N, C-alpha and C positions, 0 to 999 in steps of 0.2 A: 375569369372568376376562379378563385382557388377552390379546388374540390377537396372536401374533407375526406380523408381516407379511413375506412373502417378497419378495425383490428384484423379481421380475417382476410384482408386483401392479399392476393397471391404475391409472393416475394418478388417474383420477376418484374412486377410492375414497379415496385420500389426501386429495384436494382437498375432497371432501364432508365427511370426518371433521374436517378442520381448519376449514373454513368454518363448520361448524355448532357450533363450540366444543367439539370432541371432548375428552372428559375421560379422562385416563389413570387407570384404575381397576384395582385388583387386590386380591387378598386381602392382608391386612396382613402375613402372613408371607412373601409372595412379593416379596422385595426385588429391585430391578432397578438395576444399576449402569451408568451412562452414562460412557464414557471419552472424554475430549477431549485433543487435543494442539494447541498453537499456538506462535507465536513471539513471545509477549509476556512471556517470562520476565525476571525482574529488575526489572519495573516494578510497584512497590507499588500504584499506583492501579488497575491492571488486576486484580491479585490481590484487593484490597479490594472492588472492584465485583463481580467474579465470585462471591466468597464470599457477598455479600449477595444476589445474584441467585439463586445456588444455593439459599440458605436460603428465599427467597420461593417459588421453584418447588416445593421439597420440602414446604413448608407446605401447598400446594395438592394435592400428590401425594406423600403420606408414604412410599410404597413406592419412590420414585425417589431414588437417591443418585448422586453425581458423583465422578469421579476425573480431575483435570486435570493434564496434563503440560505445563508451560510452559517453552519453550526460549528462550534469548537468541539474538540475531542470529548471534553467533559460534558458537553451539552447533547452530543449525538444521540445517545440512547433515549434521553428524555424527549427528544424531538422526533426521532424516526420511529420508535416503537409505536406511539399512538397512530402515526400515519399507516403503518403496516397493519395494525389492529383494525383500523376503520376501513382500510382499502382506499382511502382518499390520498393518493400520492400525486405529486406534480407531474407535468409533462416529461421532465427529465429528472430522475432521482439518483442521487449518489448513495449507494449502499455499500457497506463493508462487505468485501468478498468473504464468502462463507455462509454462516447461519442466516443472516438477514436476507441475502440474495436467494438462498435456497427456499426460505419461507415465502418470499415474493413470487418465485417461480411456481411453487406448489399451489399458491392461491390464485395463480393466473393473473397477477397484477402487472407483469412486465412481459414484453415480447422478445422472442429470439432475434438477434440482429447479426450474428456471425455470418449467416448465409447471405445476407444483404451486402455486407462488406466484401465477402469473397467474390460476389458477382460484379462488384464495382472495381475495375482495375485501378482507377485513379486513387480511390480511397484506400484500397489495399496497399498500394505502393507508398502512400503517405505514411502508413503505419508500419512500414518496414517489410511488407510482404508477408508471405505465408507463415514465417516463424512467429510473428506477433499473434496472428489469429489462432495459431496452434498452441499458444501458451496455456498450459492446463489450468491455471488459476481461474480462467474465465469460463471453463466448461462446466455445465451442469446437465447431466443426462445426455451428453454428447452434443449439446448446443451452447452457443455463446449468447449471453443475455446482457453483457456489459462491454463497453469500450472505454479505454482509458484516455484521459486528456493529457496525463503526464506519466512519466516513468520514474521509478524510485529504486534506490539501492539502500538496503538497511544495514547500518554499520554502527560501530562505537566511535564517537568523537572523543578526542582527548586534547588536553592542553600540552603543547610541545614543551613549553617552558618548565612545567612541573616535572616532566620526564627528564629533561636535560639537567635541571637543578639537582635531581636525585641520582643522576648518572644511570638512568634506566633506558633500555632498548625496548622497542615495541614488541610485545610477546606475540608469537604466532600460534603456539600449541598451548593446551591447557596446563601442561607441566611448567612451561615458561611463565604463563599467566599467574600461577600460584606463587612462584618465587617473586615476581614483580609486585603482586598484590600484598605480600607480606611487608615489603618495604613501604608501599603506599599507605597501608593501614597504620603501620608504626609511626608514620609521619602525619597521621590525621587526615589522610586523603582517601575518599571513597568514590564509588561509582554511583552516579545519579540514575536511579531506576524508576521508571513508571510501571507500576504493577498492573498489567492488563493481561491476565492469564489466558483469556480466550484469543488473544491476538499475539502479543509480544513473546511471551514465554512459550506458548505452543508453537509459534512459528520458528523460534530458535531451536526447539527440539527437532523440527523438520530439517533445519539446516545441519544440525549435528549428524542426524541419520544419513542425510545425503552426502556429507563429507566422508562418511565411512563406507557407503555402498554405491555412491555415484548417482543416486536418485531417491525419491521419496516413495518408491513403489512398495517398500516394506510396510510403510505406515498405512498406505491404502489397503494392502492385503490384510493387515491386522484389523483395520476397521471393518473390512468385509467379512471377517471371521475365518479367513483362509489360513492364517498362521497365528501362533501364540504371541502375545505381547511379552512373554517371559523368555527373553533371549539376551545375549550379551550386548548386542548393538543397542537395543532400547535401554537396557539397564545402565550401560556406561554413559549413554547420552543424557539420560535423566540425572545421573549423579553429577555430571559436569554442569548441567543446568542448575541443579540444587546448590552446588558450590558457589557459583557466581551470584545467585540470588541471595544467599545467606552470608557468605564470607567476605564479599567485597562491596556490597551495596549498603546504603544508609539504612539504619534501623527504621522499623515502623513504616516501610514503604507502602504497605497496603492502604494507609490513610493519606498518602500524599497525592496531590492532583497534578495536572499538567503544568500549572504555573510554577509550582515548587520544583518540578522536574527541570524546568528551564533555569530558574533562579539558582538552584544548587550548582549548576554547571557554570553559568555566566559569572557568578561571584567567586569562582575557583574554590568554593567549599568542597567541590568534587573534582577529581582529576579527569573524569570522563562521563559520558552520557550514553546509556545503552538504548539502542533502537532509535537511531537518528537517520535522517534521509534528506534528499534534496528539498523536500517541502519546508525544511527548517532554515535553509540558507538565508532566505530573505529576512526572517525574524532575527536570526543571529547577527545579520549585517546591521540591523537597527540597534540591537542591544549591545553589541561589542564591535563597532565598526573598525576601530584601529587594529584589533587582533585579527579580524577577518581579512582586512586589506593587506596586512603584513604576512599573511599565510601562517599565523601562529596556531591555528586549529588544524589538527590532523585527523586522518581517517584510519581506523584499524578494524579488522574483521573480528567477529566473535571468535574466541580461542578455539582452535581445532582440536577435536578429541584425539587421544592416543591411537595411532593406527590409521589416521585419515588418509584416504587415497585421492580425494578430490580437494586439492588445496586452494582452488579458486572459487569454491562454492560461496555464494552470497545470496541472501534473501533479496529478491528483487522482481521487477516486472511492472505491470500496470499499477499506478497509484490511485489517484482520484478517478474513479470510473463513473459512468452514467448509464442508466437504463431508461428505456422508453416505456411510459405507462400504457398498459393495454387499453385503458378507458380514455386516453387522451384524444381529443377531437383534432389535434394538430400533429399527428404522428409524422406526416410527410415533412412538415417544417422542422420538427424536432430531429429527424434523421438528417435533414439537410444541414442543420446547425452542427450536429455531431461531426459530420464530415468536415465542415468548415473548421472545427476545433483542431483538426490535424493538418490543415492546409499550411503551406509555407508561410503565408502572411501571419496566421495565428501562432505558428510555431516560433517565428521570430519575435513576436510580442512577448510570448512566454519566456523565451531565453533572455530577452532584455530584462525581464523581471525575476531572473534566477529561478525559473520553473523549468524542470527537465521535460520538455514537450515530448509527448508520444509521437507527434509528427516529426519527420526528419528535418534536421537543420544541417546543411553541408559544412558550415564553419562556425560553430558556436562562439568561438573567441572573437568574432566580429561584433557580437552583440552583448558580451559581458566581459568584465575584467576581474570578476570575483574568483580568486584562486581556489577557494573551497568548492565552489560550484563546478569549476573545471575538473577538480579532483574526482568529484562524484561522477561526472560524465565519463571520464577515463576509466574509473573503476567499473562502472556499469558495462562499458563496451568490452572489457576484458574478463568479465565474470562468467562463471557457470551459474545461471540463475536458478534459484530453488523456489518452488511454489510453496505457499504458506497456508492454504485452506485445508480442511478435512472434508471428506465427501458426504457427511451427514450432520444434521443439526444435533442429533443425539450424541455423536462423538465429540462435537464442540462442547456441549454442556457437561459431559462426563469429564473431559479434560479440565475444564474450568473448575469444577468442584474439587477434583483431586489435587490440582495445583494449589488451591487454597489450603487444603489439608497438609500438603507437603511443606509449603512455606511456613505454616504454623507449627510444624513438627509433630503433627498428630498421626501421620503415616510415614513410612519409609519409602524409598524408591521401589523396593521390591513389593511392598504391599500395594503401592500405586498400580503397578503392572498386573498384579494378581486381580485387583478389582476390575481392570480393563478386560482381562480375560473372562471374568464372570459375566461381563456385560456383552462381549462381542465374539469371543472365540467359540467356534462350532466344533472343535475337535474333542 
């Protein structure tokens, strides 16, 4: 008979059960439903992969069934915010790294799982070892509350034919980007931008700072009030971010949703698409199969700031993560399924569906012939990955508000940083 595990059960019991290949067993008539929620709605490749993984897990554990709620990016806030407000979250919940996860931790809604993974040699190895567990994006107050099912690399996608027709080379630095942008705009080609200041634009700022300094430590120190926001690294990074938002993107991006973000790119109304990742490969393969199969869509990094020392800095790391609900009556099974998500069997299913599995796959090319997907895997493997969260909900909110004002032209980059100093700097 399955023993339902209480939230406060000592971690070592979890770890021992998982490490020793704990089997979920129960009487045939005792059905157990695991509820999941994530933000991969509308992506057929994720749905196909999940259904196959659910079936495989249920074959091994016939008493376990799944109910997955998948929300699109535009639906995420409307769906997740009420869950967090009520405290009624599913057994496994996919929260955006950053503010939402911090709120869930502060409210005691999710349990720490990093120590469980570290104590399970098999699970840890599936996730790539110590480096994955130590990825700072997953840490809150020194503990890990999320584990990724997939890995992502955030880039700009571009139409190779547009660049070749205009005789353009892929820009590496911001100065090169400005010259290329002048030609593109003159020919009526723009960058498709989804305006999500708490995520995309803020994360890109972290990337620019890391390119100049080798890490995001300066951002953390500024949020903690240890250093002033008013310095050349932050100011130059913010000016570069402002340029790309205002001078190369389509107008009125604040009113455009995720569907338009895709449509503008696939129709070639836009030459490129800001903030793309492996999670889109399956969608693009459906929308523009010939161009994807022919390798006509390329990857480029966000333009590096003048004086960048870290030229392989990319935003990346865990993508769709899951946390285990503190009130779940099925924590033991939820943890076992999380471990299964990074198993070789599940990882192969994901790779076959062009999902960059967090679990290791020795030879991805055996399971996919998608050239764009393979480009992402190679880019991720050779990148210096940059974390994208900020260490407090207050910092996230302040950034979102100021980025709105910056985009609307109501404040300058200098005033933006002055306002951050007023909020955070202790000097």
